[in-house]
N, C-alpha and C positions, 0 to 999 in steps of 0.2 A: 779365913778367920772363922772359928767355930761360932755357930749361931747366926752368921750373916745370911742375908737374902739377896738373890740375883735380881737385876733390874727387870728381867722378864717375869720372874716370880712375883715381884712387887706389882707389875702391870696386870698379871693374871689375877692376883688377889684383889686388886683394886677395881678391875673392869669386868672380870669374868671371861675375858678373851685370852686365848693362849698366845697370840702373836700381835705385837703392836701395829704391824702393817695392815691389820684388818680394818683399821680406821680410814685407810686411804681409798680413794675412788679409782685409782689406776692400778693396773695389774703390777704385782710385785712378786718376784720369784728369786730364790736363792739356790745357787749351784755350787757344788764342790769343784775343785780344779779339774776333775774328769767329766764335768758336765752333768752329774747326777743331781736331781732336784732335791733340795733340802727344805725349802719353804715355798708355800703356794697360797696366796691369799684369795679372798672371795672374788675380788675383781678379776684375778687371773682365771678363776673358774668360769666367770661369765664370758670373758674374752675368748678363751680357748675351748670351752665346753668340756673340760676334764675336771673331775672332783679332786679334792686334796688327797684322798686315799689312793686314787688312781695315778696321781702325778708323783707323789713322794717316792724317791728312789729311782725314778725313771730317768733315762738320758733325755734331756730336753730336745736334742736334735732328732731323736727318734719319735718322741711323743708329738712334737710340733711339726714334724716333717720339715725341719730347718736344714736346707741343703747348703747352707753357707760354708764355703771352704775356709779352712784355717781360722776357725772361730777362736781357737785357743791362743792365737797370736794377737788378738785385739787389744789386750792389756799390757803387751810387752813394752810399748813405748810410753805408756801413761796409765795411771790407775783409773782413768775415766775414758769411756768410748761411747760415741753416739753414731747411730746408723739406721738404715732401713733394710729390712729383710722380708722375704716372703715366707709366711708360715701358714699352717692349717689353723683356721679359726673356727668358731662355731658356725660361721656363714660360709665356710669353704676357704680356699686359698686366698690370702689377703696380704697386702703390704702392711707391715707393722713397724712403727717407730720405736727404737730401743735406746735405753741408756744403761750402760754397765758401770759399776763401781767395784774396785778391788778391795777386799779386806785381807790384810797381811799380818803375819806374826811380827814380833819384834825384830827378827832377823831378816824380814822382807819376804818370807815364804808366803806364797798365795794360799790363803786358807779357804776363802769362799768368794763367790761373785754375787753381788746384789743387782738384780735387773728390774727396771720399770719399763712397761711397754703399753702402747695404745695403738689401735687401728689407725692407719693413715687415711684421713678423710679424702684427700685428693685422689688416692688410689681407688677408693671406693667410687668416687665420682667417675674416674676414668674407666673403671671396670663396668659401671652401669652404661657409660657411653659406648664402650666396646661391645657390651651385650646388645645394646640397641642398634649399633652399626652393623653388628653381625646379623641381627634379625632382619634389618632392612636389606642388607646385601643378599642374604639368602632368599628373601622374598623377591627382590629385584632379579636375582640370578634365575629364579624359576618363572617369574611372571612375564618377563619380556618375550616378545616374539622372536627376538634375536637368539640364535643358538650360541651358547657359551660352553667353552671347554676350560677347565682349570688343569694346567699341566705342570709336572715337575721337570724342570729344565736343567737340574744340577749336573746330571751325568753328561748331557750334551755340552754344557758349558765347560766342564772339565776336559772333555775330549778336544774341543776347539782350542782351549788354552794349550794343550799338549802339542797340537798341530802347529800353533803359532810359535810356541817355544822351540819347535824343531827347526825353525828358520824359514817357514813359509811366510812370505810378505803379502802376497795377493791371495787372500783366503777365498774370495769369490771365484777367481779363476781356478784355483786348486780344486774346489768342490765341483764346479761345473765340468771340469775336465773328466771326471769319472762319477756318473750318477750313483754307482754302487757305494761310494763314500757317503753320499747324502742319505741313501737308504740305511746305511749302518748307523748314522746319527739319529735318524727317525726312530730306529729300534731302541735307542737309549732314552727316548722321551716317554715318560709315564703320564697317562691321562688319569688325573686324580678324581675329577668330578665333571659332570655335564648336567645341563638342565633339560627340562622336558622338551623344549623346542629342538634341541640337538637330537634327542632320541627320535623325535618325529621326522626331522629333516633327513637324517641318515638311514631311516628305515629300520631302526632298532626296536626291540620290544620293551627293553628296560635299560636303566642306567648302566647296569653291569655289562651289557653287551658292548658298550663303548669304553668303559673304564678298564675292562679286562683285556685290552688289546693294545698294540703298538700303532702309533699314528701313521706309519708307513702305508697302512692299508687304505687310508683315505686320500693319498696323494698319487694321482696318475703321473706318468712320466712327463707329460707336457707341462705340468705345473711345478716341476722340481726347481726351475729358476726362481719362482716366487717364494718357495720355502727357503731357498738359499738367501734371498733378499731379507727375509725375516731374521735368519741367523746372523747375517752381517749387521743388521740394525741392533740386535741384542749386544753383539760384541763391541759395537761402536757406542754403546750406552745411549742410544736414542730413546726418547720417551715412548715412542710407539711406532708401529709400521702398518701401513694400509696398502692394499692392492686388490685388483680384481683378478680372480683366479678360478680355476675349475677343480672341484674336488669330486671324490668318488663315494657314492653311498654304499652301504653294505651289500646291496644287490648288484653292484657294478655300474649303476646308472650314474652318468656325469651330471654335476650340478654347477651351474654358474653362480659364483658367490662373490660377495665383498668380504675380504678376509682382513681382520684387524687383530694385531697383537699389541697388548698394553701391559705395562708393569711399572710399579712405583720403585723408588730406590730401596725401600724396605723389603718389598716382595722380591726384588732382584737379588738381594742378599740371600734370601731363603731359596732362590732358584725357582720361584713360582711365577707363572705367567697366566694371564687371562686372555683367551682367544675368543673373539667375537666373529660370528659367521652369519651373514645375511644372504638369504636366497634371492638372487636378482634375476631369476629366469623370466618372471613375468615382465619386469622392467625391460630386460634386454629384448624380449619378444616384442614388447610395445614399441621400443625404440627402433627395432628392425622394421616393424610394420610402418612406423612413421617415416623412416628413411625410404622404404619402398614407395610409400605414398608421395613423398616429396620428389623422388626420382621420376615417378610416373607423371606427376604434375609438371615437372621441369621438362620432360620429354614432350608432353602434350603442349606445354607453353611454347617450346621452341619449334614444334612441328606444325602449329596452327597456320592456316593459310591467311589468317587475318593478323594484323599487327597488334601485339599486346605489350602493355607497359604496366609496371607496378609503381605506384607513387607512394612515397613515404611522407606522411603528414605529421610525424611525431614532433617536429619543431614548429610546424605551421599551426598545429591545433591550439597551442596556447594563445597565439595571436587571434585566431578565429574565435576562441572562447572569450577573449577580451571584448571583441566586437559584440558578441551575443550578450554579454553582461551589460554592455552599454546600451542595449535595446535596439541595436541595428537590425533591421529587417531586410532591406535591399542592399546587401553588401556588394553586389555586382556593380551597381551604379556608383556606390561610394568609392570603390577601388578604381574604376575607370575614370572617375573625376579627380583622382589624386595619384599621380604617377609615383610619388614617394611611398605611399602605402602599398601600391601595387608591386613595386620593386621589393619591398620588405617581404611580401608573401612569396614572390617568385624565388627570392634567395633562401627562404626557409624550407621550401619544398625540395624533394629529392627524388630522382628516378632510382628505385631500388633494383629494377630488372627491366630488360627490354629484349624482345625476341628478334630473330633474324629478319622476319617479315617486316616488323616495324622499322628496323634500320633501313631496309630497302625502300620502304614507302617514303621515309623522311630523308633519304639520301645521305645516311650517316655512315661513317667509318668508325671502327672501335676506338680510335684515338680522339674522336669527337665527344665521347661520353665523359662527363665531368662528375666527380663524386658528390658535389653539393650544389644546390640550386638547380633551377630548370630553365634559366635564361638562355643557355646554349641550345635548348630545343625549342623554347617558346619565346622568340624575340618580341619586342614591343608591338609589332603589327598583329600578333596573334593573341595579345592580352585579353581581348574580349572572350576568347575561348576559355582561358584560364580563370578569368573572373567569374564566368558562368559556372564553372566547375567548383570553385571555392564557395560560391553562394549555395550550391547544392550541398556542399559539405557542412555549411552552417546549419542548414535545415534538415540534415540527415536524410537525404533522399538521393536516389539513383538518377543520374542525368539521362533522359531519354535520348535516343539516337538523333543526332543533328548533323546536317551537312555544313561544311566549312570550306573556305578557300584558303589554301596554305602555300606559302612560298618557301621552297626548300633552300638550303644553303647554296646550292649551285644555281639559284635564280629561277628554276623551273617552278611554275605554279601548278598545283594539283588540287583536285577536289577530294575531300576526305569526309567519311561518315564516322563520327566519334560518339562512343557510349562510355559512361563511367558507372561502374557498379560500386556503390558506397556501402560501408558497414554501418547499419543503423545505430549501433552502439558507439561508433566513432572511437573504438579502442586504438590506442597508439601503436599496438603491436600488430595491427591488421592493416595491410596496405590497401590502397584503392586501386582497383583493376580498371584499366582503360583499354578499350578495344578500338582499333583504327582500321578502316577499310578504305582502300583507294578506289574511289568511284569515278575517277576521271574518264576511263574508257566506257563505263556504263552511261555516264551523262552524254558522252559523245555519241554513243550508240543510240541513246534515246533521241538525241537531236536528229541523227540521220533517219531514225525510224519515223519521227514526226514529219520530216520532209517527204519520205516515201508515202506516209499515210496521206499527206496533203495531195501528192501527185496521184495517188491511187483514187482518192475521192474526186479529183479533177477529171481523171479518165472516166470514172463512173458517170460523172455529170455529162461529159461529152457523149458517152454511150446512151445515156437516158435521153439526152436531147435528140439523138438520132431516132429514137423510138417515138419522140414527140414531134417529128418534123411536120406531120400533117396538121397537128394542132397549131404549131408555130405558123405554118403557111396560112391556115385559116385565120389566125389572129391578125396577121399582117395584111391579109387580103381585104379584110373589112375596111380598115381606114384607107387603104389604097383605092378600093372601089369607090368609096365616098369622095376621095379627092378627084378621081377621074370624072365621076358624074358631075361634081360641082364645077370642074374646069370646063366640061363640055357645055353645061348650061351657061356659064359665063361667056364663052365664045359666041354662042348663039345670041346672047343678049347684046353683046357688043356689035354684032352684025346688023342690028336694027338701026333704023334712022335715029331713033331717040332712045339710047340705052338708059335703063332704069338704074340709077346709081345705088339706091338703097338695096336693090336686089343683088347687085354685084358685090356690095359690101358684105351682105349676108352670106353669099356664096364663098367669098374669100375667108370669112370667119369660120365657116364650117370646114373649109379645106384646111385651114390652119389647125383647127381642133383635131381633125383626122390625122394630120401629119404628126401632131404631138403624141396622139395615141400610138401611132406607128413607132415613133421615137422611144416611147416608154417601153413598148414591147421589145425593141431592139436592145434597150438598156438592160432590161431584165435578162435577156438571153446572154448579153455580154457578161453580166454579173455571174451567171452560171458558168460560162465558158472560160472566163479569165482565170489564170493560175495564180491567184493572190493568196498570201499567207492568212491563216485563220485569225480573226479578231474577235475577242470576247466583248460583249456589251450586254447590259440589261435588256431583256426583250420579253414581249408578250406572246404567249402561245396563240392567242387569237389573231394578232397581226401576222404572226408567222404562217398560220394556216391560210389566212386571207391572201397573203402574197404568193403562196405556193399553188393554190387551187387554179388560178388562171392557166397554168401550164398544162393542166389535164382537163380543162373544161371541154375542149373539143372531143377528147377521147370519151368523156362521160356522155356527151350528147350522141356521138356516133355509136357508142355501145349501148345506148338506151338504158343507162344505169341511173337509178334514183339515188341521190345523195342526201343523207340526213345528217344535220349538225346538231349536237347537244353539247354546247360549250358553257362552262362555268364562268360566270362573269366576275367572281370574287377571287380568282386565282392570283397568287403573288407572282411577281416576275421571276424569271430565271436568267442566269448568266450563260451566254453561249455565242457561238458564231452563227449569224443569221443565215448566211448562204448554206452552210453545212446542214443546219437543222431543217431548212426548207427542202434540201435535197432528200432528207429522210422522209418528210411528208410526201413529196412527189413519188419517191420509190414505193412507199407503202400503198398509196392510192393507186398508182399505176399497176402494181402487182395484183391488187384487188380487182381492178377493171379487167385485166387479162384473165384472171381466174373465173370470171363470170361469162366468158365468151360462149360456152356450151350450155349455159343455163337459159331457160325460157325468159324472154324479155320482161314479162310481167313480174318475175321473181328476182330480177337483178337489183340488188340493193347494197349500198355501202353506208355505214354509219361511223361518224367521227365524233369522239367524246373526249372532252378534257376534264380533268379532276385533280384534286389534291390528295396525296396519300402520305401522311407524315411529313417528312422533310423533302418530299419530292412532288413535282407536278408531272402529271401523266397525260399522254396522248394515245388514245386507243382507236384502232381502225378495225372494224368488223366487216366481213362480207358474207354473202349467202352462197358462195361458190361451193365446189366439191370438197374443200378442205384438204387435209393431209393426214397421213398416219401419225398417231401420237408418238411413235418412236422416232419420227423425223423432226420433232420439234427443235432439238438442239442442232441437228445437222443442217437445217435450213440456212443457218448463218455462217456455215463453212464456205471458204472461198471456192468458187467454181463448182459448187453443188447446186443443182437446179432440178426442178420437177417439170419444167416446161421444155418442149421439144426444141424451141429456138432460143432458149435462155442461155446466158453466159455464166450465171452463178456468181456475179460480183455485186449485184445491187444490195442484197440483204447483208452480205459481208461488210460492205462499206457502211451500211446503217449501224451495224454493231460497233465498228471501229469508231464512228463518230460519237455514238452514245457513250462508249467507254472513255473516250478522250474528254468528254464533258463530265466525267465522274458519275455517269448514269448507267442504265442497262436497257436492253431491248429483249423482249421475250415473245415467243409464239405459243399459241394454245389452240388445239383443235376443238371446235364447237360441235354441237349435235348437227348443225348444218352450217358449214362454212368454216372460217378461220378468224382468229383474233391476233393482232399484233399490238404490243403495248410498249411505248417509249416512256422511260422515266428518267428525269434529270433533276438535280437538286435545285431547290428554289432559294431565293434570297430572302432571308427572314425579315430584313428591314424594308423590303420593297413595298410599294403601295399596291393594293389590289388592282387587278387588270380590269379596267372599265371599258375595254374595247369590245364592241358587239358586232357580230356579223349578221 
C-alpha cells in the first residue's frame, strides 16, 4: 500500500535502533537458508567477539568455527530446534546453547533462520575444572620422583586385534613363542611424553631423547615376558598391570624397576596409556643385604656350640603389660603362687626358633617342637625358670647367667646355664634370645677337681708333717718325760713305809695333765693327717695362727729364729676351712725358717702381720732370708717348682690352690732383704671383730 510504513521502520523511527533484537540480552542472529548471516545484535557481538560489519554476509559455520555436521537438517522435522554446539567465542572454544526458529514463506519455503544463543555455564565450569586438572596432572607428572611415560598404544592395539581376529586364541603363548613378534609390537608404540624423572633415570639429556624413539630400546630380552603380560592386561581390559622387571637405560645399563601400566576407560578409547616406573635398585640391594645378613645369622645361629632359642613374646606381652599396669613389681612370686596365671603365660609364649645344639641339650626331636606355647619345653617343674625370665621381661632387663637343674623328656637330669638377652624396648617384633649351655660335665669335672685338690692338700700335709717330725717328737716327748718322771717319783713314794698320799695325788694329777697334753698333740696331728672333706666355718685369723704355730715351734727354736707377731685385734672373721688355712700358715712359716738356714743367727727374723684390706683380711709372712729373683714371683706357686735343693715344689702350689678355693689370693714379693708372702681371703661383713689376742 502506498504510503505505508514497515514494522521495522516504525521501530527504528520510534527507538532510533535499526533492529528490534537489540533490546534483548541474549545473542540473536539471522541466517539465510545457506547459513549466511543476515542479522547480528549487540549481545552476539559480545558473545562471539565479532562486530556487525564483520559478521553480516559471512557463513556462520566459518565465522564461528561451528563444525556441526548436517546443520541444515536441524529444521526438517520441526520449525524449532534446541541443542548445544562448540563454537569459537570471545573466550575461545566454548559450548553454546542454541535455539533455532524457522521463518517460511506462504508456500513453506524456508526464508531465514532466527537463532538465540548463550554460553553454556556448565561447560565453562567443566572447562575450568579440566584446565585445573590438566595443570595439576602436568605438575604431578613432572614433580613426582616416579618416572612417567605417556604412550600411544593405538597401533599396538590394532595389531593385536588383527592377530586375535586371525584365529589366535592363546595370545600370550603366541607372542612368547617368537620374541621378534613382541619387538615388532614395541616398534608400533609411540612415546608421547615423559617427565623429568624418566629423563634422569634412563640417562637422557632431554625429553626428546625418549619421545623420539621406540620403546623396544628400553626392553632387554629377559623382560619380554613382562611386556607381554602388560599387553595381555590391556587386551583383557584390566584397569592396571604391575610387575617387577628389568629395563635398559640409554647407555645399556640394566635397571631393576617396579613397572606399572594404568589407563582409564576414556584414555583406553583414545589409545593412551600412562606407564609409571620406580627405580627399586636401592631397595633390592637393601633386601639382598638383609637376606644375606639373615642367612649369616641363621648359619651362625645353627652352628653355635651353645644352645640358642628365640622366644616370641608378642602374645605374652599384653598379659605382662596388664600386670605392670596393675602395679605388680614381683611378678615372679605372683606367677609361682598361682598356677593358673603361670599356665596362661606359658601358653602365650612361643618358641620362634631353636638351633640343633639346643635340641641336643634338651633331648628333643623335630616332632617334639610345637607351634604355640612353651609347655612342651618347660613343664611345671621348670616354671621357676620361666617365671624368673618373665619377671625380667616385665622390668625390661637381661637375665644374668644362672645355673639350673633340668629334667629332659627322657628322664635324664642335666645342669644348664641359661642367659636371656631382652630387648629394652620390648618391641613385639623382636624376639628374646635365650642361650643355654650344658654344664653337667663341667660340674662333674669341678667335683672331681675338688676331690683331687683335697687329696693333693692332704698329701702336702703328710709331706709337711714329715718335715716336722722332729718338732712333733719334741712336742710329744715333753709330756711323756713328765709322765715318766712323775711315775718314778710315785713308785719311790709308795716304797716308803708311810707313803704321802697328798704327794701321790699331786704326781697323779701332773701325769694326767701331761697325758692330756700328749693327747692334744696327737689330736692335732690326726686332724692334719686325716683325709676329711673341707668344711667352711667362720674363723678368726688370730686363732688360726695360734693353732698353727705349735707345729713349727721346735723348728723356730732349733733354727734360732726370732718370731715377731703384729696382729690386728679388730679384724672381722672370715669363712674357711680351718685345717686348710692352718696348712697355709705352717707352709709359709716353714718355708721362711728353711730360707734362713744360711743367715747369721742374729739376723734370722720372721714377722707375721694380719690386717684388713677392703673386702679381704690378709696374713703377711716376712723373712730376712736371701729372697728370690723378682722374675720368679709367679713361678714360685707352680707345681713342682722349687728353689731349695731338697724341696718337692708342692707346698706353695697347695697354698695357692687353697687360697683360690676360698675366693682369695696368695702372692709373693721380693724385699730388699728377704721375701714376703701375702694370703688374702674375703671377710664376712656381718661378723664381729676378732677379739682373740696372742
